[in-house]
N, C-alpha and C positions, 0 to 999 in steps of 0.2 A: 785657465779659468780664473786662477788666483790673481793673475795680473789685471784682468778685466774688473774683478771684484774690488781690488784695492784702489784702482784709479776711480771707480765709481763712488767709492766711499769718500776719497779725498775731493772729488768735484762736487759732492753732495753738500759740503759744508758752505761754500760760497753761494751755491744755488738756494739753499734754505735762507740764509742771511739776506741775500738780495730779494728773494721772493717774499720774504715776511715784510721787509720795509718798502717793497714795491707796491704794497697794498694800501697806499695812501695813509700809512701811519708815520707819524714823525720819527725819524731816526735820531739817535743821540748826535748832537751837534748840528741839528738841521738848520740851514740858512748861514752856516759858518764854513769856512774852508777846512776847519779842523774836523768837521764831520766826515768828510770824505776820507781824510787820512786816518781817522779813528776806525771807521768801518773796514778799510783796507787792512789795518793792523790787526783788528779782531779776526779777519778771515785768515790772515797769515799765522797768527798765534794759535788758531784752532786747526788749521790744516797742516802745519809744520809737524806736530807730534804723530799725526797719522802717516804722513810720508816717512818719518824716521822709523816708526814701528814697522811699517811694511818693508822698508828697505832693509832693516836688521833681520827681519824674518825671512828675507830673501824672496819676497813676493813680486818685487819690482825688476828683478834681473831679467834681461832679454833672453828669450829662448835660445838654448844652445843649438846651433846648426851642426848637423852631421853631414858628411859627404854622402850624396845619394849612392845607392848600391848600384853598381854598373852591371848591366846584363849583357853587354856586348864585349867580345873578346877580339883581340888583334890576331889574325891569321894571315901571315904573309903581307900583302899589299891591300887586303880587303877587311872590312869589319863584318862580324857575324854574330848571331845570338846563339845560345846554347842549343835551341831547339832547331835552328836552320843552319844549313851549310853556307859556305861563301857565296854560292849562286842564288841563295834564297829558298832553295827547295828543301824538303824535309830530309834530315839525315837518316 
């Protein structure tokens, strides 16, 4: 759950910035090429500390996969479960 929360917080920053300026408000640098670069830089500057914090707190690490517990056992040339014999009948 921490992983989902951290990614939601990181993606909220560009959503808020682009949503605010998407409401027909003039953004800084409107009408100039530097305006796009400026808004992209603001998004990166505000998102990078969030990413670094969540990475340091170990919230973005992928879940550790453990090998599944096997319920089948090898008996001779056949596989069986603990509850059933090699032929499939109850032991």
